[in-house]
A tleap script that builds the chain and sets N, CA, C and O, in Angstrom:
source leaprc.protein.ff14SB
mol = sequence {
  NMET LYS THR ASN SER ASN ASN GLY SER SER
  TRP GLY ASN PRO SER ASN GLU ILE ASP ILE
  LYS ALA ILE ARG LYS PHE ASN SER PHE LEU
  ARG GLY PHE ASN SER CYS LEU GLU MET ALA
  HIE VAL ILE LEU ALA ALA SER ILE LEU LEU
  SER LEU ILE LEU ILE PHE ILE ASN ALA ASP
  PHE ILE ASP LEU ILE THR ASN ASP GLY THR
  ASN SER MET CYS ILE ILE ASN GLY LYS THR
  GLY GLU ILE ASN TYR VAL PHE GLN CASN
}
set mol.1.N position { 184.867 -61.245 -66.077 }
set mol.1.CA position { 186.031 -62.204 -66.642 }
set mol.1.C position { 185.573 -63.264 -67.515 }
set mol.1.O position { 184.740 -64.104 -67.176 }
set mol.2.N position { 186.065 -63.213 -68.505 }
set mol.2.CA position { 185.722 -64.295 -69.922 }
set mol.2.C position { 186.214 -65.754 -69.679 }
set mol.2.O position { 187.422 -65.990 -69.678 }
set mol.3.N position { 185.527 -66.485 -69.527 }
set mol.3.CA position { 186.501 -67.933 -69.291 }
set mol.3.C position { 185.879 -68.855 -70.741 }
set mol.3.O position { 186.655 -69.748 -71.082 }
set mol.4.N position { 184.937 -68.765 -71.374 }
set mol.4.CA position { 184.660 -69.377 -72.567 }
set mol.4.C position { 184.714 -68.870 -73.842 }
set mol.4.O position { 183.711 -68.787 -74.552 }
set mol.5.N position { 186.049 -68.448 -74.259 }
set mol.5.CA position { 186.196 -67.488 -75.664 }
set mol.5.C position { 186.573 -68.735 -76.565 }
set mol.5.O position { 187.137 -69.808 -76.347 }
set mol.6.N position { 185.976 -68.081 -77.752 }
set mol.6.CA position { 186.597 -68.882 -79.063 }
set mol.6.C position { 187.702 -68.817 -79.294 }
set mol.6.O position { 188.059 -69.840 -79.878 }
set mol.7.N position { 188.661 -67.977 -79.112 }
set mol.7.CA position { 190.076 -67.559 -79.795 }
set mol.7.C position { 191.086 -68.573 -79.128 }
set mol.7.O position { 192.150 -68.792 -79.705 }
set mol.8.N position { 190.844 -69.087 -78.145 }
set mol.8.CA position { 191.600 -69.707 -77.451 }
set mol.8.C position { 191.396 -71.726 -77.658 }
set mol.8.O position { 190.605 -72.314 -78.395 }
set mol.9.N position { 192.176 -72.174 -76.940 }
set mol.9.CA position { 191.949 -73.731 -76.855 }
set mol.9.C position { 190.379 -74.265 -76.448 }
set mol.9.O position { 189.640 -73.734 -75.619 }
set mol.10.N position { 190.088 -75.468 -77.271 }
set mol.10.CA position { 188.680 -76.005 -76.710 }
set mol.10.C position { 189.129 -77.034 -75.746 }
set mol.10.O position { 188.279 -77.850 -75.389 }
set mol.11.N position { 190.361 -77.132 -75.253 }
set mol.11.CA position { 190.654 -77.975 -73.994 }
set mol.11.C position { 189.652 -77.842 -72.877 }
set mol.11.O position { 189.573 -76.853 -72.149 }
set mol.12.N position { 188.781 -79.071 -72.787 }
set mol.12.CA position { 187.893 -79.058 -71.176 }
set mol.12.C position { 186.742 -78.458 -71.725 }
set mol.12.O position { 185.925 -78.163 -70.853 }
set mol.13.N position { 186.374 -78.156 -72.967 }
set mol.13.CA position { 184.937 -77.683 -73.254 }
set mol.13.C position { 184.281 -78.731 -74.078 }
set mol.13.O position { 184.824 -79.302 -75.024 }
set mol.14.N position { 183.366 -78.891 -73.755 }
set mol.14.CA position { 182.561 -80.175 -74.527 }
set mol.14.C position { 182.759 -80.035 -76.206 }
set mol.14.O position { 183.164 -79.005 -76.745 }
set mol.15.N position { 182.516 -80.858 -76.678 }
set mol.15.CA position { 182.417 -80.545 -78.233 }
set mol.15.C position { 181.030 -80.709 -78.600 }
set mol.15.O position { 180.411 -81.646 -78.096 }
set mol.16.N position { 180.347 -79.778 -79.561 }
set mol.16.CA position { 178.833 -79.644 -80.007 }
set mol.16.C position { 178.899 -80.823 -81.057 }
set mol.16.O position { 177.841 -81.435 -81.197 }
set mol.17.N position { 179.910 -81.214 -81.771 }
set mol.17.CA position { 179.846 -81.888 -83.035 }
set mol.17.C position { 180.270 -83.156 -82.772 }
set mol.17.O position { 181.358 -83.343 -82.229 }
set mol.18.N position { 179.429 -84.202 -83.141 }
set mol.18.CA position { 179.796 -85.509 -83.254 }
set mol.18.C position { 179.899 -86.460 -84.495 }
set mol.18.O position { 178.959 -86.779 -85.223 }
set mol.19.N position { 181.073 -86.819 -84.598 }
set mol.19.CA position { 181.400 -87.341 -86.027 }
set mol.19.C position { 180.942 -88.851 -86.063 }
set mol.19.O position { 181.679 -89.706 -85.572 }
set mol.20.N position { 179.690 -89.203 -86.660 }
set mol.20.CA position { 179.330 -90.520 -86.851 }
set mol.20.C position { 180.220 -91.343 -87.545 }
set mol.20.O position { 180.602 -92.389 -87.019 }
set mol.21.N position { 180.625 -90.989 -88.728 }
set mol.21.CA position { 181.267 -91.654 -89.392 }
set mol.21.C position { 182.762 -92.083 -88.867 }
set mol.21.O position { 183.211 -93.148 -89.293 }
set mol.22.N position { 183.384 -91.467 -88.152 }
set mol.22.CA position { 184.606 -91.603 -87.314 }
set mol.22.C position { 184.389 -92.344 -86.348 }
set mol.22.O position { 185.237 -93.225 -86.206 }
set mol.23.N position { 183.335 -92.325 -85.409 }
set mol.23.CA position { 182.767 -93.276 -84.623 }
set mol.23.C position { 182.752 -94.561 -85.003 }
set mol.23.O position { 183.492 -95.358 -84.426 }
set mol.24.N position { 181.996 -94.930 -85.927 }
set mol.24.CA position { 181.489 -96.091 -86.669 }
set mol.24.C position { 182.760 -96.876 -86.855 }
set mol.24.O position { 183.009 -97.998 -86.414 }
set mol.25.N position { 183.720 -95.880 -87.777 }
set mol.25.CA position { 184.613 -96.701 -88.401 }
set mol.25.C position { 185.730 -96.939 -87.269 }
set mol.25.O position { 186.552 -97.841 -87.429 }
set mol.26.N position { 185.755 -96.156 -86.168 }
set mol.26.CA position { 186.695 -96.764 -85.101 }
set mol.26.C position { 186.049 -97.825 -84.182 }
set mol.26.O position { 186.780 -98.414 -83.386 }
set mol.27.N position { 184.829 -98.089 -84.231 }
set mol.27.CA position { 184.298 -99.272 -83.655 }
set mol.27.C position { 184.299 -100.385 -84.688 }
set mol.27.O position { 184.638 -101.452 -84.176 }
set mol.28.N position { 184.081 -100.450 -85.724 }
set mol.28.CA position { 184.745 -101.223 -86.788 }
set mol.28.C position { 186.204 -101.784 -86.379 }
set mol.28.O position { 186.585 -102.949 -86.264 }
set mol.29.N position { 186.755 -100.808 -86.232 }
set mol.29.CA position { 188.560 -100.911 -86.249 }
set mol.29.C position { 188.764 -101.767 -84.565 }
set mol.29.O position { 189.767 -102.439 -84.326 }
set mol.30.N position { 187.827 -101.609 -83.723 }
set mol.30.CA position { 188.034 -102.507 -82.501 }
set mol.30.C position { 187.127 -103.444 -82.524 }
set mol.30.O position { 187.362 -104.228 -81.604 }
set mol.31.N position { 186.140 -103.771 -83.165 }
set mol.31.CA position { 185.532 -104.995 -83.444 }
set mol.31.C position { 186.660 -106.189 -84.097 }
set mol.31.O position { 186.952 -107.310 -83.682 }
set mol.32.N position { 187.163 -105.368 -85.357 }
set mol.32.CA position { 188.289 -106.369 -85.960 }
set mol.32.C position { 189.241 -106.766 -85.118 }
set mol.32.O position { 189.612 -107.937 -85.036 }
set mol.33.N position { 189.727 -105.760 -84.395 }
set mol.33.CA position { 191.146 -105.874 -83.511 }
set mol.33.C position { 190.711 -106.703 -82.642 }
set mol.33.O position { 191.603 -107.442 -82.224 }
set mol.34.N position { 189.617 -106.893 -82.164 }
set mol.34.CA position { 189.267 -107.888 -80.979 }
set mol.34.C position { 189.089 -109.102 -81.281 }
set mol.34.O position { 189.277 -109.901 -80.364 }
set mol.35.N position { 188.672 -109.658 -82.650 }
set mol.35.CA position { 188.528 -110.709 -83.399 }
set mol.35.C position { 189.712 -111.545 -83.500 }
set mol.35.O position { 189.782 -112.773 -83.439 }
set mol.36.N position { 190.883 -110.447 -83.711 }
set mol.36.CA position { 191.769 -110.681 -84.174 }
set mol.36.C position { 193.010 -111.528 -82.690 }
set mol.36.O position { 193.847 -112.430 -82.637 }
set mol.37.N position { 192.453 -110.620 -81.840 }
set mol.37.CA position { 193.570 -111.116 -80.579 }
set mol.37.C position { 192.323 -112.179 -79.981 }
set mol.37.O position { 192.918 -112.938 -79.215 }
set mol.38.N position { 191.086 -112.496 -80.001 }
set mol.38.CA position { 190.442 -113.771 -79.654 }
set mol.38.C position { 191.192 -114.977 -80.259 }
set mol.38.O position { 191.539 -116.009 -79.685 }
set mol.39.N position { 191.400 -114.540 -81.829 }
set mol.39.CA position { 191.988 -115.823 -82.643 }
set mol.39.C position { 193.336 -116.321 -82.356 }
set mol.39.O position { 193.735 -117.484 -82.319 }
set mol.40.N position { 194.083 -115.006 -82.122 }
set mol.40.CA position { 195.586 -115.603 -80.999 }
set mol.40.C position { 195.389 -115.891 -79.705 }
set mol.40.O position { 196.318 -116.537 -79.221 }
set mol.41.N position { 194.714 -115.700 -79.144 }
set mol.41.CA position { 194.232 -116.179 -77.815 }
set mol.41.C position { 193.943 -117.824 -78.105 }
set mol.41.O position { 194.528 -118.762 -77.565 }
set mol.42.N position { 193.090 -117.877 -78.907 }
set mol.42.CA position { 192.698 -119.510 -79.070 }
set mol.42.C position { 194.044 -120.258 -79.728 }
set mol.42.O position { 194.512 -121.259 -79.186 }
set mol.43.N position { 194.651 -119.662 -80.996 }
set mol.43.CA position { 195.726 -120.103 -81.216 }
set mol.43.C position { 196.935 -120.437 -80.273 }
set mol.43.O position { 197.554 -121.485 -80.456 }
set mol.44.N position { 197.301 -119.534 -79.227 }
set mol.44.CA position { 198.255 -119.717 -78.579 }
set mol.44.C position { 197.916 -120.619 -77.798 }
set mol.44.O position { 198.682 -121.581 -77.738 }
set mol.45.N position { 196.616 -120.636 -76.896 }
set mol.45.CA position { 196.390 -121.892 -76.189 }
set mol.45.C position { 196.592 -123.132 -76.553 }
set mol.45.O position { 197.040 -124.017 -75.825 }
set mol.46.N position { 196.092 -123.296 -78.316 }
set mol.46.CA position { 196.422 -124.672 -78.471 }
set mol.46.C position { 197.595 -125.108 -79.070 }
set mol.46.O position { 197.831 -126.256 -79.445 }
set mol.47.N position { 198.390 -124.045 -79.150 }
set mol.47.CA position { 200.019 -124.564 -79.267 }
set mol.47.C position { 200.369 -124.818 -78.063 }
set mol.47.O position { 200.997 -125.871 -77.957 }
set mol.48.N position { 200.167 -124.145 -76.946 }
set mol.48.CA position { 200.536 -124.435 -75.922 }
set mol.48.C position { 200.317 -125.774 -75.150 }
set mol.48.O position { 201.187 -126.342 -74.490 }
set mol.49.N position { 198.971 -126.216 -75.334 }
set mol.49.CA position { 198.726 -127.355 -75.139 }
set mol.49.C position { 199.048 -128.806 -75.897 }
set mol.49.O position { 198.953 -129.944 -75.438 }
set mol.50.N position { 199.465 -128.356 -77.235 }
set mol.50.CA position { 199.966 -129.156 -77.963 }
set mol.50.C position { 201.254 -129.315 -77.861 }
set mol.50.O position { 201.867 -130.206 -78.450 }
set mol.51.N position { 201.790 -128.436 -77.078 }
set mol.51.CA position { 203.395 -128.563 -76.825 }
set mol.51.C position { 203.675 -129.565 -75.740 }
set mol.51.O position { 204.443 -130.526 -75.763 }
set mol.52.N position { 202.814 -129.092 -74.700 }
set mol.52.CA position { 202.937 -129.583 -73.128 }
set mol.52.C position { 202.590 -130.940 -73.637 }
set mol.52.O position { 203.378 -131.771 -73.184 }
set mol.53.N position { 201.557 -131.529 -74.531 }
set mol.53.CA position { 201.464 -133.041 -74.828 }
set mol.53.C position { 202.281 -133.751 -75.439 }
set mol.53.O position { 202.472 -134.951 -75.246 }
set mol.54.N position { 202.795 -133.086 -76.183 }
set mol.54.CA position { 204.152 -133.748 -77.219 }
set mol.54.C position { 205.427 -133.925 -75.933 }
set mol.54.O position { 206.115 -134.936 -75.792 }
set mol.55.N position { 205.491 -133.000 -75.304 }
set mol.55.CA position { 206.683 -132.840 -74.031 }
set mol.55.C position { 206.545 -134.291 -73.227 }
set mol.55.O position { 207.370 -135.178 -73.010 }
set mol.56.N position { 205.070 -134.136 -72.865 }
set mol.56.CA position { 204.945 -135.256 -71.890 }
set mol.56.C position { 204.723 -136.894 -72.392 }
set mol.56.O position { 204.669 -137.862 -71.634 }
set mol.57.N position { 204.595 -136.917 -74.133 }
set mol.57.CA position { 204.367 -138.261 -74.545 }
set mol.57.C position { 205.916 -138.699 -75.095 }
set mol.57.O position { 206.223 -139.890 -75.035 }
set mol.58.N position { 206.695 -137.900 -75.528 }
set mol.58.CA position { 208.103 -138.092 -76.071 }
set mol.58.C position { 208.900 -137.983 -74.768 }
set mol.58.O position { 209.834 -138.784 -74.741 }
set mol.59.N position { 208.778 -137.145 -73.591 }
set mol.59.CA position { 210.281 -137.487 -72.942 }
set mol.59.C position { 210.352 -138.746 -72.056 }
set mol.59.O position { 209.448 -139.446 -71.599 }
set mol.60.N position { 211.479 -138.813 -71.965 }
set mol.60.CA position { 211.777 -140.000 -71.204 }
set mol.60.C position { 212.695 -139.432 -69.735 }
set mol.60.O position { 213.780 -138.851 -69.694 }
set mol.61.N position { 211.851 -139.826 -68.700 }
set mol.61.CA position { 212.341 -138.717 -67.591 }
set mol.61.C position { 213.390 -139.868 -66.585 }
set mol.61.O position { 213.767 -139.699 -65.425 }
set mol.62.N position { 213.668 -141.052 -67.520 }
set mol.62.CA position { 214.890 -141.959 -66.687 }
set mol.62.C position { 216.179 -141.921 -67.219 }
set mol.62.O position { 217.031 -142.793 -67.045 }
set mol.63.N position { 216.315 -140.849 -67.900 }
set mol.63.CA position { 217.813 -140.905 -68.596 }
set mol.63.C position { 218.700 -140.352 -67.231 }
set mol.63.O position { 218.356 -139.515 -66.396 }
set mol.64.N position { 219.790 -141.028 -67.312 }
set mol.64.CA position { 220.734 -140.768 -65.810 }
set mol.64.C position { 222.034 -140.087 -66.488 }
set mol.64.O position { 222.554 -140.314 -67.580 }
set mol.65.N position { 222.387 -139.155 -65.444 }
set mol.65.CA position { 223.824 -138.477 -65.776 }
set mol.65.C position { 224.647 -139.593 -64.514 }
set mol.65.O position { 224.085 -139.971 -63.486 }
set mol.66.N position { 225.664 -139.854 -64.806 }
set mol.66.CA position { 226.091 -140.671 -63.803 }
set mol.66.C position { 227.675 -140.143 -63.514 }
set mol.66.O position { 228.178 -139.642 -64.520 }
set mol.67.N position { 228.374 -140.161 -62.561 }
set mol.67.CA position { 229.831 -139.551 -62.247 }
set mol.67.C position { 230.265 -140.606 -61.381 }
set mol.67.O position { 229.828 -140.780 -60.243 }
set mol.68.N position { 231.226 -141.377 -62.007 }
set mol.68.CA position { 231.992 -142.295 -61.135 }
set mol.68.C position { 233.202 -141.833 -60.287 }
set mol.68.O position { 233.968 -142.620 -59.731 }
set mol.69.N position { 233.285 -140.730 -60.246 }
set mol.69.CA position { 234.632 -140.290 -59.830 }
set mol.69.C position { 236.031 -139.908 -60.798 }
set mol.69.O position { 237.105 -139.447 -60.412 }
set mol.70.N position { 235.601 -140.276 -62.189 }
set mol.70.CA position { 236.720 -139.936 -62.792 }
set mol.70.C position { 236.555 -138.531 -63.647 }
set mol.70.O position { 235.694 -137.670 -63.462 }
set mol.71.N position { 237.273 -138.531 -64.317 }
set mol.71.CA position { 237.126 -137.077 -65.657 }
set mol.71.C position { 235.738 -137.531 -66.356 }
set mol.71.O position { 235.139 -136.587 -66.872 }
set mol.72.N position { 235.139 -138.739 -66.466 }
set mol.72.CA position { 234.171 -138.923 -67.235 }
set mol.72.C position { 232.997 -139.061 -67.062 }
set mol.72.O position { 232.636 -139.925 -66.262 }
set mol.73.N position { 232.231 -138.430 -67.604 }
set mol.73.CA position { 230.554 -138.474 -67.414 }
set mol.73.C position { 229.852 -139.190 -68.077 }
set mol.73.O position { 230.088 -139.132 -69.284 }
set mol.74.N position { 228.761 -140.119 -67.647 }
set mol.74.CA position { 228.264 -141.111 -68.810 }
set mol.74.C position { 226.773 -140.502 -68.634 }
set mol.74.O position { 226.377 -140.015 -67.575 }
set mol.75.N position { 226.049 -140.589 -69.745 }
set mol.75.CA position { 224.682 -140.459 -70.041 }
set mol.75.C position { 224.237 -141.777 -70.388 }
set mol.75.O position { 224.783 -142.435 -71.274 }
set mol.76.N position { 223.380 -142.130 -69.798 }
set mol.76.CA position { 222.402 -143.542 -69.844 }
set mol.76.C position { 221.089 -143.245 -70.405 }
set mol.76.O position { 220.334 -142.391 -69.940 }
set mol.77.N position { 220.840 -143.979 -71.423 }
set mol.77.CA position { 219.633 -144.029 -72.302 }
set mol.77.C position { 218.507 -144.649 -71.345 }
set mol.77.O position { 218.759 -145.735 -70.824 }
set mol.78.N position { 217.717 -144.247 -71.175 }
set mol.78.CA position { 216.532 -145.027 -70.012 }
set mol.78.C position { 215.447 -145.740 -70.896 }
set mol.78.O position { 214.542 -146.434 -70.433 }
set mol.79.N position { 215.641 -145.496 -72.141 }
set mol.79.CA position { 214.639 -146.408 -73.176 }
set mol.79.C position { 215.291 -148.013 -73.473 }
set mol.79.O position { 214.648 -149.063 -73.467 }
set mol.80.N position { 216.736 -147.840 -73.724 }
set mol.80.CA position { 217.515 -148.694 -74.460 }
set mol.80.C position { 218.759 -149.082 -72.982 }
set mol.80.O position { 219.349 -150.158 -73.073 }
set mol.81.N position { 218.968 -148.470 -72.133 }
set mol.81.CA position { 219.949 -149.165 -71.361 }
set mol.81.C position { 221.289 -148.551 -71.750 }
set mol.81.O position { 221.973 -148.279 -70.763 }
set mol.82.N position { 221.676 -148.348 -72.568 }
set mol.82.CA position { 223.026 -148.313 -73.085 }
set mol.82.C position { 223.665 -146.944 -72.641 }
set mol.82.O position { 222.916 -146.038 -72.275 }
set mol.83.N position { 224.828 -146.795 -72.661 }
set mol.83.CA position { 225.339 -145.453 -72.684 }
set mol.83.C position { 225.458 -144.827 -73.643 }
set mol.83.O position { 225.933 -145.515 -74.547 }
set mol.84.N position { 225.236 -143.710 -73.958 }
set mol.84.CA position { 224.689 -142.732 -75.368 }
set mol.84.C position { 226.235 -141.947 -75.250 }
set mol.84.O position { 226.992 -142.091 -76.210 }
set mol.85.N position { 226.564 -141.358 -74.411 }
set mol.85.CA position { 227.719 -139.960 -74.336 }
set mol.85.C position { 228.534 -140.378 -73.420 }
set mol.85.O position { 228.048 -140.996 -72.473 }
set mol.86.N position { 229.844 -140.167 -73.468 }
set mol.86.CA position { 230.791 -140.071 -72.396 }
set mol.86.C position { 231.227 -138.585 -72.715 }
set mol.86.O position { 231.417 -138.135 -73.845 }
set mol.87.N position { 231.372 -137.788 -71.319 }
set mol.87.CA position { 232.180 -136.860 -71.601 }
set mol.87.C position { 233.528 -136.704 -70.840 }
set mol.87.O position { 233.656 -137.224 -69.732 }
set mol.88.N position { 234.333 -136.138 -71.302 }
set mol.88.CA position { 235.822 -135.720 -70.922 }
set mol.88.C position { 235.651 -134.717 -69.915 }
set mol.88.O position { 235.146 -133.710 -70.411 }
set mol.89.N position { 235.870 -134.613 -68.739 }
set mol.89.CA position { 236.006 -132.986 -67.991 }
set mol.89.C position { 237.573 -132.555 -68.233 }
set mol.89.O position { 237.985 -131.469 -67.825 }
savepdb mol mol.pdb
quit
C-alpha cells in the first residue's frame, strides 16, 4: 500500500520548501497591523475618557421633571431654577 504519492494532494504532508520572502512579508504585515491596532486602542481609550470627563463636567444632575396631576409636565432647570419646558399630554 502506497501512502505518500506525488500524484495526489499534499494535504497533511510537510512542505520541504520554505518561502522566506513570503514569511518576511507576512511578518511585516502583522507588525504593521499590530501597530494600527495599538494606535486605535490608544485613540479609543482617550476618546472614551475625554467623553466621560465632558459628560461629568457639563452634566446637571438636578434637573427635575415634575407632574402636578394635570395634563402638563414641567422640566425645571437646576442651574437657573426656572421652568424651561411645559409639555401637554
